[in-house]
C-alpha positions, 0 to 999 in steps of 0.5 A: 534084183532078187526079191522074195517069193512067199509060199504057204506050206499046207498039207505037205505042199507049198503054194505061192501066195506073193512075189516081188516082195521088198518089205516084210514087217511083223505087227502084233499077230499079222505079217505085213508085206509090200511088193515093188509096186508098193501094194501092201497085204496083211497076212493073219494067222501065219508064222515064218517057217523058213527064210531062204536068202540064197533062193529068195524064198520066205516060207510060211505056215498057219499058226497053231492058234489058227487051228484051235 
């Protein structure tokens, strides 16, 4: 089973922020993620930059509104 790894792109580099993610839901200005153990986390001020299904990667970056 290939579950997603989530990376946050900042300052030209990627940082792993979550692994084994089975569910991703966008709710208003937040992205809610849930892993295999049903642990849930809400990510604020981020936007989806890329979804790479072949390599099981979701790449996020800080949203422009967070920088202002």
